[in-house]
C-alpha positions as CSV (number, residue, x, y, z in Angstrom):
1,X,102.3,121.8,95.3
2,X,104.6,120.2,97.9
3,X,103.5,116.6,98.5
4,X,103.7,116.8,102.3
5,X,101.4,119.8,102.3
6,X,99.1,118.2,99.7
7,X,98.6,115.1,101.9
8,X,97.1,117.3,104.6
9,X,94.2,118.5,102.5
10,X,91.9,115.6,103.5
11,X,92.9,116.1,107.2
12,X,92.3,119.9,107.2
13,X,89.6,121.8,109.1
14,X,86.4,122.4,107.3
15,X,85.0,126.0,107.9
16,X,81.7,124.5,109.2
17,X,83.3,121.9,111.5
18,X,83.5,124.0,114.7
19,X,80.3,123.8,116.8
20,X,78.6,121.3,114.5
21,X,77.5,119.2,117.5
22,X,75.3,122.1,118.6
23,X,73.4,122.8,115.4
24,X,69.8,121.9,114.8
25,X,69.6,118.6,113.0
26,X,68.2,119.8,109.7
27,X,70.7,122.7,109.6
28,X,73.6,120.3,110.0
29,X,72.1,117.8,107.5
30,X,71.8,120.7,105.0
31,X,75.5,121.5,105.6
32,X,76.5,117.9,105.1
33,X,74.5,117.7,101.9
34,X,76.1,120.9,100.6
35,X,79.5,119.4,101.4
36,X,78.7,116.3,99.3
37,X,77.6,118.6,96.4
38,X,80.9,120.5,96.7
39,X,82.8,117.3,96.6
40,X,81.0,116.2,93.5
41,X,82.0,119.4,91.7
42,X,85.6,118.2,91.9
43,X,84.8,115.4,89.4
44,X,84.2,117.8,86.5
45,X,87.8,118.9,86.3
46,X,88.9,115.3,86.2
47,X,86.8,114.4,83.1
48,X,89.7,114.3,80.7
49,X,91.7,112.0,83.0
50,X,88.6,109.8,83.5
51,X,88.1,109.5,79.7
52,X,91.8,108.6,79.3
53,X,91.4,105.9,82.0
54,X,88.3,104.5,80.4
55,X,90.1,104.3,77.1
56,X,93.0,102.5,78.7
57,X,90.7,100.0,80.4
58,X,88.9,99.3,77.2
59,X,92.2,98.8,75.3
60,X,93.4,96.3,78.0
61,X,90.1,94.3,78.1
62,X,89.8,94.1,74.3
63,X,93.3,92.7,74.2
64,X,92.3,89.9,76.7
65,X,94.0,91.5,79.7
66,X,93.0,92.4,83.2
67,X,92.0,95.7,84.8
68,X,92.5,95.5,88.6
69,X,91.0,97.7,91.3
70,X,93.1,98.4,94.5
71,X,92.5,100.3,97.7
72,X,92.2,100.3,101.4
73,X,89.4,101.5,103.8
74,X,86.7,103.7,102.2
75,X,88.6,104.0,99.0
76,X,88.9,100.3,98.8
77,X,85.2,99.9,99.3
78,X,84.5,102.3,96.4
79,X,86.8,100.2,94.2
80,X,85.2,97.0,95.3
81,X,81.6,98.3,94.7
82,X,82.5,99.4,91.1
83,X,84.3,96.1,90.3
84,X,81.5,93.9,91.6
85,X,78.9,95.7,89.3
86,X,80.8,95.0,86.1
87,X,79.7,91.4,85.6
88,X,76.0,91.9,86.0
89,X,75.9,95.3,84.1
90,X,78.3,94.7,81.3
91,X,79.1,91.0,81.3
92,X,82.8,91.6,82.3
93,X,83.8,88.6,84.3
94,X,85.4,89.0,87.8
95,X,88.5,87.1,86.7
96,X,89.2,90.1,84.3
97,X,88.8,92.7,87.1
98,X,90.5,91.4,90.2
99,X,90.1,93.4,93.4
100,X,93.1,94.1,95.8
101,X,91.4,95.2,99.0
102,X,93.6,95.7,102.1
103,X,92.7,93.1,104.6
104,X,90.6,91.0,102.2
105,X,87.2,89.6,103.0
106,X,87.7,89.8,106.7
107,X,88.1,93.6,106.5
108,X,84.6,93.9,104.9
109,X,83.1,92.7,108.2
110,X,85.5,94.5,110.6
111,X,87.6,97.3,109.0
112,X,90.9,97.9,110.8
113,X,93.4,100.6,109.9
114,X,96.6,98.5,110.3
115,X,96.2,96.6,107.0
116,X,96.5,99.8,105.0
117,X,100.1,100.2,106.3
118,X,101.3,96.7,105.3
119,X,103.4,96.6,102.1
120,X,103.8,92.8,102.5
121,X,100.1,92.4,102.3
122,X,100.0,94.5,99.1
123,X,102.7,92.3,97.7
124,X,100.8,89.1,98.4
125,X,97.6,90.5,97.0
126,X,99.3,91.7,93.9
127,X,100.8,88.3,93.3
128,X,97.4,86.7,93.8
129,X,95.7,89.0,91.4
130,X,97.8,87.8,88.5
131,X,98.3,91.2,87.0
132,X,101.0,91.2,84.3
133,X,102.6,93.4,81.6
134,X,99.9,94.9,79.4
135,X,97.3,94.9,82.2
136,X,96.1,98.0,84.2
137,X,95.2,98.7,87.7
138,X,93.0,101.4,89.2
139,X,94.6,102.5,92.5
140,X,92.4,104.6,94.9
141,X,93.6,106.6,98.0
142,X,91.9,109.7,99.3
143,X,95.2,111.1,100.7
144,X,97.2,109.7,97.8
145,X,99.7,108.3,100.3
146,X,98.2,105.1,101.7
147,X,101.1,102.6,102.0
148,X,99.2,99.6,100.8
149,X,97.9,101.4,97.7
150,X,101.3,103.0,96.9
151,X,103.0,99.5,97.2
152,X,100.5,98.1,94.7
153,X,101.2,101.0,92.3
154,X,105.0,100.4,92.7
155,X,104.7,96.7,92.1
156,X,102.4,97.3,89.1
157,X,104.9,99.7,87.5
158,X,107.8,97.2,88.0
159,X,105.7,94.5,86.3
160,X,104.7,96.6,83.3
161,X,101.1,97.1,84.5
162,X,99.8,100.6,83.8
163,X,98.6,102.5,86.8
164,X,95.5,104.8,87.1
165,X,95.7,106.7,90.4
166,X,92.7,108.2,92.0
167,X,93.5,110.7,94.8
168,X,91.6,113.6,96.5
169,X,94.6,115.9,96.7
170,X,96.9,117.3,94.1
171,X,100.6,116.4,93.8
172,X,100.3,113.2,95.8
173,X,102.8,110.3,95.8
174,X,100.1,108.1,94.1
175,X,99.8,110.7,91.3
176,X,103.6,110.6,90.8
177,X,103.4,106.8,90.4
178,X,100.5,106.9,87.9
179,X,100.4,106.7,84.2
180,X,97.1,108.5,84.4
181,X,96.3,110.6,87.5
182,X,92.7,111.3,88.3
183,X,92.8,114.1,90.9
184,X,89.5,114.8,92.8
185,X,90.3,117.8,95.0
186,X,87.5,117.5,97.5
187,X,89.3,119.3,100.4
188,X,88.6,119.0,104.1
189,X,85.7,116.9,105.4
190,X,83.1,118.3,107.9
191,X,84.1,115.5,110.2
192,X,87.9,115.9,109.9
193,X,89.6,113.1,108.1
194,X,86.4,111.1,107.5
195,X,87.0,110.5,103.8
196,X,84.1,108.1,103.6
197,X,82.2,111.3,103.1
198,X,83.1,113.8,100.4
199,X,86.2,112.1,99.1
200,X,84.5,108.7,98.8
201,X,81.5,110.3,97.2
202,X,83.6,111.8,94.5
203,X,85.5,108.6,94.0
204,X,82.3,106.6,93.6
205,X,80.9,109.0,91.0
206,X,84.2,109.0,89.1
207,X,84.3,105.2,89.0
208,X,80.6,105.0,88.0
209,X,81.4,107.3,85.1
210,X,84.6,105.5,84.1
211,X,83.0,102.0,84.1
212,X,79.9,103.3,82.2
213,X,82.2,104.9,79.6
214,X,84.1,101.6,79.5
215,X,80.9,99.7,78.8
216,X,80.1,102.1,75.9
217,X,83.6,101.7,74.5
218,X,83.3,97.9,74.5
219,X,80.0,98.0,72.8
220,X,78.1,96.8,75.8
221,X,75.7,99.8,75.8
222,X,73.3,100.5,72.9
223,X,70.7,103.3,73.0
224,X,71.1,103.4,76.8
225,X,70.4,99.6,77.2
226,X,72.7,97.1,78.9
227,X,73.1,94.8,75.9
228,X,75.8,92.6,77.5
229,X,74.2,92.1,80.9
230,X,74.1,88.7,82.5
231,X,70.5,87.7,83.3
232,X,70.9,85.6,86.4
233,X,67.7,86.4,88.3
234,X,64.1,87.0,87.5
235,X,64.4,90.8,87.4
236,X,67.3,90.7,84.9
237,X,65.6,88.0,82.8
238,X,62.7,90.3,82.4
239,X,65.0,93.2,81.7
240,X,66.8,91.3,79.0
241,X,63.5,90.4,77.3
242,X,62.3,94.0,77.4
243,X,65.7,95.2,75.9
244,X,65.4,92.6,73.1
245,X,61.8,93.6,72.4
246,X,62.6,97.3,72.4
247,X,65.6,97.1,70.1
248,X,64.2,94.5,67.7
249,X,60.7,96.0,67.5
250,X,59.2,92.6,68.3
251,X,56.9,91.6,71.1
252,X,57.9,90.1,74.5
253,X,57.1,86.5,73.4
254,X,59.4,86.8,70.4
255,X,62.0,88.4,72.6
256,X,61.9,85.5,75.1
257,X,62.1,83.0,72.3
258,X,65.1,84.7,70.8
259,X,66.8,84.7,74.2
260,X,66.2,81.0,74.5
261,X,68.0,80.5,71.1
262,X,70.9,82.8,72.1
263,X,71.5,81.2,75.5
264,X,70.4,84.3,77.2
265,X,72.8,86.6,75.4
266,X,71.1,89.9,74.6
267,X,73.0,91.1,71.5
268,X,72.5,88.0,69.3
269,X,68.9,87.7,70.7
270,X,68.1,91.2,69.3
271,X,69.3,90.1,65.9
272,X,67.4,86.8,66.1
273,X,64.2,88.6,67.1
274,X,64.8,90.9,64.1
275,X,64.9,87.9,61.8
276,X,68.5,86.5,61.8
277,X,69.2,82.8,62.3
278,X,71.1,82.1,65.5
279,X,74.4,81.3,63.6
280,X,74.0,84.4,61.5
281,X,73.4,86.5,64.6
282,X,76.5,85.3,66.3
283,X,78.6,85.9,63.2
284,X,77.3,89.4,62.8
285,X,78.1,90.3,66.4
286,X,81.6,88.8,66.0
287,X,82.2,90.5,62.6
288,X,81.3,93.9,64.1
289,X,83.5,93.7,67.1
290,X,80.7,93.0,69.5
291,X,78.8,96.2,68.5
292,X,75.1,95.8,68.1
293,X,74.4,98.9,66.1
294,X,76.6,97.9,63.1
295,X,75.4,94.3,63.3
296,X,71.7,95.5,63.1
297,X,72.6,97.8,60.2
298,X,74.3,94.9,58.4
299,X,71.3,92.6,59.0
300,X,68.9,95.2,57.6
301,X,71.2,96.1,54.6
302,X,71.6,92.4,53.5
303,X,67.9,91.7,53.5
304,X,66.4,91.2,50.1
C-alpha cells in the first residue's frame, strides 16, 4: 500500500459518522461501542508481531538493558500508561523503561499538538532517556507518520537501538523504520481523526498483552500471580501475603512472616514459607533464573 494513502486511513470517513449528532443517545452509544469492538478485532492479526516484540523486550531486560516507550498525544498516553504499570505489577524499575512523551510532564496537563511536530524535542528526549546499542524502544503513532515519533525511531536505529513500531495503518513510515512492526488496522474513527478512540483502544490492548507476556517471559508471573510485584501500599501488602499463602500452601500468618524475612520479595517468601531458609530461598531463585516454578520444584526434590 502507498504510504501517502495509508496515512489517510485514520483520517477517513466512518460509514456511521454522518448525522451522528441527530441520533438517540443510546443508539449512538451502541455504535460507539461497536466501533471499539471492531478496533479490538485488529489486534488478533498482530499477535505474532506482539509475541516477537515481547521476546525482544525480555531479551533486552535480561541482558541489563532498557526498553523505552515513545509517542505523542493519545498514542503517547497509551505508552505512558503501560510503562508506569510495569514497576508495581512486575517489579521492573522505571529507569529500565524510560518514557519519551512529546511535551513531557507539561503536556499531561495541557496537551498541545505542536510538540508532536518537533524533531529537536525528540532528539533531546532521546538523549535524556539514555538508550544505547542493545536496547529497544516501543514507538507508537496512530498514523505511523508523527514527526516526533519518527525522529525517535530514526535516532534509535542510528544508535543501534532496536525499534518496535505500533501504527494503526499498514505501510506507514514508522513500520518502514521498525525492526518489528505491530500493525493495528483500526480504520476510520466515528469522530473523524479522533484516534483516542478505536486506535488508542487497540494500542492499549496490544501493550497490555505485550507487557503481560513480557512478565511471563521474565518469570514474574506464576500460576496467574504477580510474583515480582512491589508491595508499597496496604492493598499490595495484603495481595503479596495472599500470593505467598496460596503458592506455599501455608496460612496468612506464615506468609506475612516469610515476607518479613524476604524484605517483602514475593518469590523468596514463597520458598521461605514452604520451608527454605532465607539464604537458601534467595539462592534457589538465582539458580533458576528468577523462575519460581523450578525453584519450588528444586526445593521439594531436595527435601529428605
